[in-house]
N, C-alpha and C positions, 0 to 999 in steps of 0.2 A: 503493499500499499505506499509506504513512504517512498519507494522508487517511482512509483507512478505519479506521485505529487511532484517530485523533484524533475521528472520527465516533463510535465505538464507545465511546471514553472519555467524551465527553460524554452520551452516551444513558445510559450506566450511572450518571453522575453525577447526572442528572436523575432517574432512577429511585430512586437512593439518597436523594435529596432530598425526592421525594415520600412514599416509604415511612416516612422519618423524621417527616415532619409528620404523616402518618397515624397513626404509632404515638403521637406524643405528644398529638394531638387525641384518640385513644381513651382514653389515660390521663386525661386531663382531664375527659372525659365519664364515666368511672368515678368519678373524685373527686366529681364533681357528683351522681351517683346515690348515693355514698355520704353525702354532705352532706345531701342529701334525706331519706335514712333517718335521720339524725340529727334532722332538723327534724320528723320524724314523733313520734319520742320525745319531742323537746321540747315539741311541741304538747300531748301527753298530759300531761305534767308541768304544763304552763302551765294546762290546764284544770282539773287537780286543785288546783292552786295558787288559782285562781279560786274554785272551790268552797268551799275552805277560807276564804278571803277573805270570800265571802258568809256563810259560816256564822258566823265571827267578828264580822261586823257585826250579825247578826241577834241572836247571844247578847249583844252590847253593848246593843242596843236592848230586849232582854227585861228586861235587868236596869235599865234606866230611864236609860241613858246619853243624853245630849242629843245630843253630838257622838261618834259611835262611832268616828270617824277618829282620835281622840286616845288610844285605849286602846293598850296594847302589844301585845295578841294581834293587833288589827287592822294595826298598825304592821309588824308582823314579817312577816304574811302578805302585806302589800302589797309589801314589799321582797322577799321570796322571788319573788313573780310578775314583778315587774319585774326581777329578775336573769335569770330564765328567758326573759323576751321580749328582753332584751337579747343573750342569747346566741344565740337564734335569729336576730335581726337580723344578728349577726355572720356567721352561716352563709349568711344571704341575699346579705350583701356580698362573701364569698368567692366565692359561686356567679356572681355578676355579674362579678368579676374574671376568673374562668376562662373564661367565656363572651367576654369580650372578647380574652383570649388566643387563643381559638379563632378568633374572627372575624379578627384580625391576620394569623393563619398561613394561613387560608384565602384572605385578600385578597393576600397575598404569593404564593401560589400562582396565584392567577387573574391577578396583574398580570405572572407571568413571572418572579417575583423579580428 
C-alpha cells in the first residue's frame, strides 16, 4: 500500500512538473507573438521615417545643398529612424531570449529533469 502511494505521488509530481513547464512555455510563446505584433507596428513606423528621411534629402538637394546629410531636417529624420530601428532590434533580442528559455525548459523535460 505504501509503495502504491509513493508511486502515485511521484506520478502526480511528474504531471504537475510537465503541466507547469507547458504553461510557462505557452505564456512565453504568447509573449513572442505580442513582440512580433509590436515589431510589425515598428516596421511601419520605420518605413514612414525612411520616407521622411528620403524626402528631407531630396528637399535639401533641390535647395542646392552640397551635402544634404549636414542639414538639421535630415539629421533629425535620421535620428528618428535609428531610434525606431534600435527599438525593433531590442524586441528581436527579447524574442531570442524567450526562445532560449523555451529550449532550456524543453531540454530539461527531455533529459528527465
